[in-house]
N, CA, C and O atoms as a Tinker XYZ file with bonds, in Angstrom:
   256  protein
     1  N     20.885000   28.129000  -21.281000    73     2
     2  CA    21.127000   27.270000  -22.400000    64     1     3
     3  C     19.786000   27.066000  -23.054000    63     2     4     5
     4  O     18.808000   26.628000  -22.448000    81     3
     5  N     19.797000   27.416000  -24.352000    73     3     6
     6  CA    18.551000   27.169000  -25.133000    64     5     7
     7  C     18.681000   26.079000  -26.129000    63     6     8     9
     8  O     19.727000   25.938000  -26.764000    81     7
     9  N     17.667000   25.311000  -26.287000    73     7    10
    10  CA    17.668000   24.268000  -27.157000    64     9    11
    11  C     16.447000   24.185000  -27.934000    63    10    12    13
    12  O     15.340000   24.313000  -27.412000    81    11
    13  N     16.630000   23.967000  -29.206000    73    11    14
    14  CA    15.433000   23.873000  -30.053000    64    13    15
    15  C     14.925000   22.343000  -29.986000    63    14    16    17
    16  O     15.668000   21.368000  -30.105000    81    15
    17  N     13.624000   22.302000  -29.790000    73    15    18
    18  CA    13.050000   21.003000  -29.609000    64    17    19
    19  C     12.406000   20.627000  -30.961000    63    18    20    21
    20  O     11.650000   21.399000  -31.551000    81    19
    21  N     12.732000   19.439000  -31.411000    73    19    22
    22  CA    11.963000   18.942000  -32.618000    64    21    23
    23  C     10.669000   18.558000  -32.334000    63    22    24    25
    24  O     10.403000   18.316000  -31.157000    81    23
    25  N      9.736000   18.445000  -33.250000    73    23    26
    26  CA     8.424000   17.987000  -33.021000    64    25    27
    27  C      8.438000   16.500000  -32.519000    63    26    28    29
    28  O      7.616000   16.080000  -31.705000    81    27
    29  N      9.387000   15.774000  -33.041000    73    27    30
    30  CA     9.504000   14.285000  -32.661000    64    29    31
    31  C     10.007000   14.215000  -31.262000    63    30    32    33
    32  O      9.609000   13.285000  -30.561000    81    31
    33  N     10.851000   15.108000  -30.765000    73    31    34
    34  CA    11.360000   15.111000  -29.364000    64    33    35
    35  C     10.168000   15.473000  -28.384000    63    34    36    37
    36  O      9.956000   14.852000  -27.342000    81    35
    37  N      9.451000   16.490000  -28.809000    73    35    38
    38  CA     8.300000   16.947000  -28.025000    64    37    39
    39  C      7.261000   15.850000  -27.891000    63    38    40    41
    40  O      6.747000   15.610000  -26.798000    81    39
    41  N      6.942000   15.173000  -29.007000    73    39    42
    42  CA     5.949000   14.058000  -28.893000    64    41    43
    43  C      6.537000   12.959000  -28.032000    63    42    44    45
    44  O      5.803000   12.390000  -27.224000    81    43
    45  N      7.829000   12.617000  -28.151000    73    43    46
    46  CA     8.404000   11.543000  -27.323000    64    45    47
    47  C      8.300000   11.914000  -25.890000    63    46    48    49
    48  O      7.940000   11.070000  -25.068000    81    47
    49  N      8.596000   13.138000  -25.541000    73    47    50
    50  CA     8.598000   13.497000  -24.149000    64    49    51
    51  C      7.277000   13.604000  -23.542000    63    50    52    53
    52  O      7.023000   13.265000  -22.386000    81    51
    53  N      6.356000   14.147000  -24.475000    73    51    54
    54  CA     4.910000   14.180000  -24.015000    64    53    55
    55  C      4.364000   12.723000  -23.721000    63    54    56    57
    56  O      3.717000   12.488000  -22.701000    81    55
    57  N      4.635000   11.832000  -24.594000    73    55    58
    58  CA     4.242000   10.446000  -24.433000    64    57    59
    59  C      4.854000    9.819000  -23.201000    63    58    60    61
    60  O      4.178000    9.145000  -22.424000    81    59
    61  N      6.072000   10.039000  -23.045000    73    59    62
    62  CA     6.814000    9.547000  -21.844000    64    61    63
    63  C      6.217000   10.039000  -20.589000    63    62    64    65
    64  O      5.985000    9.283000  -19.645000    81    63
    65  N      5.955000   11.373000  -20.573000    73    63    66
    66  CA     5.321000   12.052000  -19.331000    64    65    67
    67  C      4.007000   11.461000  -19.106000    63    66    68    69
    68  O      3.664000   11.176000  -17.958000    81    67
    69  N      3.201000   11.240000  -20.157000    73    67    70
    70  CA     1.890000   10.535000  -19.910000    64    69    71
    71  C      1.955000    9.195000  -19.320000    63    70    72    73
    72  O      1.173000    8.813000  -18.450000    81    71
    73  N      2.961000    8.448000  -19.842000    73    71    74
    74  CA     3.149000    7.094000  -19.363000    64    73    75
    75  C      3.617000    7.034000  -18.000000    63    74    76    77
    76  O      3.223000    6.133000  -17.260000    81    75
    77  N      4.507000    8.010000  -17.566000    73    75    78
    78  CA     4.971000    8.093000  -16.200000    64    77    79
    79  C      3.865000    8.582000  -15.303000    63    78    80    81
    80  O      3.783000    8.086000  -14.180000    81    79
    81  N      3.024000    9.484000  -15.675000    73    79    82
    82  CA     1.847000    9.949000  -14.829000    64    81    83
    83  C      0.893000    8.692000  -14.551000    63    82    84    85
    84  O      0.428000    8.447000  -13.438000    81    83
    85  N      0.663000    7.938000  -15.684000    73    83    86
    86  CA    -0.199000    6.755000  -15.477000    64    85    87
    87  C      0.454000    5.801000  -14.542000    63    86    88    89
    88  O     -0.220000    5.240000  -13.678000    81    87
    89  N      1.729000    5.589000  -14.666000    73    87    90
    90  CA     2.481000    4.674000  -13.746000    64    89    91
    91  C      2.326000    5.168000  -12.270000    63    90    92    93
    92  O      2.124000    4.378000  -11.347000    81    91
    93  N      2.426000    6.451000  -12.109000    73    91    94
    94  CA     2.347000    6.963000  -10.756000    64    93    95
    95  C      0.948000    6.788000  -10.194000    63    94    96    97
    96  O      0.780000    6.494000   -9.010000    81    95
    97  N     -0.075000    6.972000  -11.059000    73    95    98
    98  CA    -1.419000    6.670000  -10.551000    64    97    99
    99  C     -1.648000    5.221000  -10.227000    63    98   100   101
   100  O     -2.316000    4.876000   -9.252000    81    99
   101  N     -1.073000    4.364000  -11.077000    73    99   102
   102  CA    -1.233000    2.866000  -10.816000    64   101   103
   103  C     -0.443000    2.585000   -9.427000    63   102   104   105
   104  O     -1.012000    1.991000   -8.510000    81   103
   105  N      0.748000    2.989000   -9.328000    73   103   106
   106  CA     1.481000    2.695000   -8.096000    64   105   107
   107  C      0.862000    3.289000   -6.879000    63   106   108   109
   108  O      0.871000    2.677000   -5.811000    81   107
   109  N      0.313000    4.491000   -7.016000    73   107   110
   110  CA    -0.433000    5.131000   -5.895000    64   109   111
   111  C     -1.573000    4.285000   -5.437000    63   110   112   113
   112  O     -1.794000    4.078000   -4.244000    81   111
   113  N     -2.323000    3.780000   -6.453000    73   111   114
   114  CA    -3.486000    2.797000   -6.203000    64   113   115
   115  C     -3.009000    1.544000   -5.503000    63   114   116   117
   116  O     -3.609000    1.090000   -4.529000    81   115
   117  N     -1.957000    1.008000   -5.996000    73   115   118
   118  CA    -1.364000   -0.175000   -5.434000    64   117   119
   119  C     -0.940000   -0.058000   -4.031000    63   118   120   121
   120  O     -1.109000   -0.944000   -3.194000    81   119
   121  N     -0.331000    1.178000   -3.795000    73   119   122
   122  CA     0.169000    1.453000   -2.474000    64   121   123
   123  C     -1.096000    1.642000   -1.472000    63   122   124   125
   124  O     -1.081000    1.172000   -0.334000    81   123
   125  N     -2.074000    2.294000   -1.942000    73   123   126
   126  CA    -3.356000    2.424000   -1.122000    64   125   127
   127  C     -3.860000    0.996000   -0.800000    63   126   128   129
   128  O     -4.120000    0.683000    0.362000    81   127
   129  N     -3.989000    0.184000   -1.765000    73   127   130
   130  CA    -4.506000   -1.228000   -1.553000    64   129   131
   131  C     -3.693000   -1.981000   -0.585000    63   130   132   133
   132  O     -4.232000   -2.603000    0.330000    81   131
   133  N     -2.328000   -1.948000   -0.759000    73   131   134
   134  CA    -1.432000   -2.644000    0.200000    64   133   135
   135  C     -1.581000   -1.994000    1.566000    63   134   136   137
   136  O     -1.626000   -2.722000    2.558000    81   135
   137  N     -1.660000   -0.690000    1.684000    73   135   138
   138  CA    -1.782000   -0.076000    2.975000    64   137   139
   139  C     -3.106000   -0.555000    3.664000    63   138   140   141
   140  O     -3.084000   -0.839000    4.862000    81   139
   141  N     -4.224000   -0.647000    2.952000    73   139   142
   142  CA    -5.446000   -1.201000    3.470000    64   141   143
   143  C     -5.309000   -2.584000    3.945000    63   142   144   145
   144  O     -5.830000   -2.933000    5.005000    81   143
   145  N     -4.606000   -3.416000    3.180000    73   143   146
   146  CA    -4.365000   -4.803000    3.581000    64   145   147
   147  C     -3.540000   -4.926000    4.806000    63   146   148   149
   148  O     -3.794000   -5.772000    5.663000    81   147
   149  N     -2.516000   -4.057000    4.899000    73   147   150
   150  CA    -1.617000   -4.053000    6.045000    64   149   151
   151  C     -2.461000   -3.641000    7.328000    63   150   152   153
   152  O     -2.298000   -4.258000    8.381000    81   151
   153  N     -3.303000   -2.663000    7.237000    73   151   154
   154  CA    -4.118000   -2.198000    8.283000    64   153   155
   155  C     -5.003000   -3.319000    8.730000    63   154   156   157
   156  O     -5.134000   -3.543000    9.934000    81   155
   157  N     -5.592000   -4.005000    7.861000    73   155   158
   158  CA    -6.545000   -5.098000    8.100000    64   157   159
   159  C     -5.806000   -6.237000    8.794000    63   158   160   161
   160  O     -6.318000   -6.849000    9.731000    81   159
   161  N     -4.578000   -6.513000    8.311000    73   159   162
   162  CA    -3.758000   -7.651000    8.951000    64   161   163
   163  C     -3.363000   -7.245000   10.320000    63   162   164   165
   164  O     -3.378000   -8.089000   11.216000    81   163
   165  N     -3.007000   -6.007000   10.555000    73   163   166
   166  CA    -2.657000   -5.514000   11.902000    64   165   167
   167  C     -3.866000   -5.598000   12.869000    63   166   168   169
   168  O     -3.729000   -5.940000   14.043000    81   167
   169  N     -5.012000   -5.280000   12.333000    73   167   170
   170  CA    -6.274000   -5.333000   13.145000    64   169   171
   171  C     -6.578000   -6.803000   13.503000    63   170   172   173
   172  O     -6.950000   -7.116000   14.634000    81   171
   173  N     -6.411000   -7.679000   12.526000    73   171   174
   174  CA    -6.692000   -9.016000   12.848000    64   173   175
   175  C     -5.626000   -9.642000   13.818000    63   174   176   177
   176  O     -5.960000  -10.470000   14.666000    81   175
   177  N     -4.445000   -9.253000   13.676000    73   175   178
   178  CA    -3.389000   -9.655000   14.606000    64   177   179
   179  C     -3.676000   -9.178000   16.026000    63   178   180   181
   180  O     -3.511000   -9.945000   16.974000    81   179
   181  N     -4.106000   -7.916000   16.191000    73   179   182
   182  CA    -4.530000   -7.463000   17.533000    64   181   183
   183  C     -5.639000   -8.253000   18.133000    63   182   184   185
   184  O     -5.625000   -8.566000   19.323000    81   183
   185  N     -6.605000   -8.580000   17.313000    73   183   186
   186  CA    -7.739000   -9.341000   17.756000    64   185   187
   187  C     -7.374000  -10.754000   18.221000    63   186   188   189
   188  O     -7.862000  -11.284000   19.218000    81   187
   189  N     -6.417000  -11.348000   17.358000    73   187   190
   190  CA    -5.930000  -12.702000   17.749000    64   189   191
   191  C     -5.147000  -12.654000   18.995000    63   190   192   193
   192  O     -5.237000  -13.558000   19.826000    81   191
   193  N     -4.290000  -11.511000   19.177000    73   191   194
   194  CA    -3.498000  -11.424000   20.385000    64   193   195
   195  C     -4.418000  -11.331000   21.606000    63   194   196   197
   196  O     -4.116000  -11.943000   22.631000    81   195
   197  N     -5.543000  -10.578000   21.533000    73   195   198
   198  CA    -6.474000  -10.496000   22.618000    64   197   199
   199  C     -7.102000  -11.753000   22.906000    63   198   200   201
   200  O     -7.312000  -12.126000   24.060000    81   199
   201  N     -7.417000  -12.433000   21.853000    73   199   202
   202  CA    -8.159000  -13.776000   21.990000    64   201   203
   203  C     -7.161000  -14.760000   22.672000    63   202   204   205
   204  O     -7.536000  -15.487000   23.592000    81   203
   205  N     -5.963000  -14.767000   22.234000    73   203   206
   206  CA    -4.949000  -15.659000   22.869000    64   205   207
   207  C     -4.750000  -15.333000   24.400000    63   206   208   209
   208  O     -4.685000  -16.231000   25.239000    81   207
   209  N     -4.658000  -14.006000   24.708000    73   207   210
   210  CA    -4.553000  -13.621000   26.110000    64   209   211
   211  C     -5.711000  -14.136000   26.903000    63   210   212   213
   212  O     -5.512000  -14.679000   27.990000    81   211
   213  N     -7.010000  -13.978000   26.369000    73   211   214
   214  CA    -8.061000  -14.390000   27.020000    64   213   215
   215  C     -8.118000  -15.898000   27.254000    63   214   216   217
   216  O     -8.530000  -16.337000   28.329000    81   215
   217  N     -7.719000  -16.683000   26.285000    73   215   218
   218  CA    -7.634000  -18.139000   26.465000    64   217   219
   219  C     -6.572000  -18.518000   27.462000    63   218   220   221
   220  O     -6.775000  -19.412000   28.283000    81   219
   221  N     -5.405000  -17.828000   27.399000    73   219   222
   222  CA    -4.380000  -18.036000   28.476000    64   221   223
   223  C     -4.847000  -17.767000   29.820000    63   222   224   225
   224  O     -4.519000  -18.492000   30.759000    81   223
   225  N     -5.627000  -16.717000   29.959000    73   223   226
   226  CA    -6.130000  -16.306000   31.305000    64   225   227
   227  C     -7.116000  -17.440000   31.756000    63   226   228   229
   228  O     -7.109000  -17.864000   32.912000    81   227
   229  N     -7.925000  -17.887000   30.832000    73   227   230
   230  CA    -8.853000  -19.028000   31.245000    64   229   231
   231  C     -8.142000  -20.209000   31.641000    63   230   232   233
   232  O     -8.581000  -20.882000   32.574000    81   231
   233  N     -7.031000  -20.557000   31.003000    73   231   234
   234  CA    -6.242000  -21.759000   31.336000    64   233   235
   235  C     -5.536000  -21.584000   32.684000    63   234   236   237
   236  O     -5.368000  -22.545000   33.436000    81   235
   237  N     -5.123000  -20.341000   32.982000    73   235   238
   238  CA    -4.377000  -20.102000   34.180000    64   237   239
   239  C     -5.302000  -19.970000   35.423000    63   238   240   241
   240  O     -4.877000  -20.186000   36.558000    81   239
   241  N     -6.495000  -19.631000   35.181000    73   239   242
   242  CA    -7.391000  -19.476000   36.356000    64   241   243
   243  C     -7.907000  -20.803000   36.852000    63   242   244   245
   244  O     -8.144000  -21.699000   36.041000    81   243
   245  N     -8.099000  -20.977000   38.197000    73   243   246
   246  CA    -8.530000  -22.282000   38.723000    64   245   247
   247  C    -10.009000  -22.604000   38.125000    63   246   248   249
   248  O    -10.869000  -21.743000   37.947000    81   247
   249  N    -10.140000  -23.819000   37.879000    73   247   250
   250  CA   -11.557000  -24.276000   37.397000    64   249   251
   251  C    -12.566000  -23.989000   38.423000    63   250   252   253
   252  O    -12.297000  -24.063000   39.622000    81   251
   253  N    -13.751000  -23.656000   37.963000    73   251   254
   254  CA   -14.896000  -23.355000   38.838000    64   253   255
   255  C    -15.698000  -24.543000   39.066000    63   254   256
   256  O    -16.701000  -24.484000   39.776000    81   255
């Protein structure tokens, strides 16, 4: 199926394509930022879990 594209249709599609590419770049950057935050939060949680375990061990052990 062949279709003739008007100059206006080509310009509209080109502009829409550029907008979508920009949106993809923005969403990719947002995703990267959120992924970094998630990794940091998980790391902090692991640290806090270890700290809690250490404190619990200190409470459970007989006093010296």
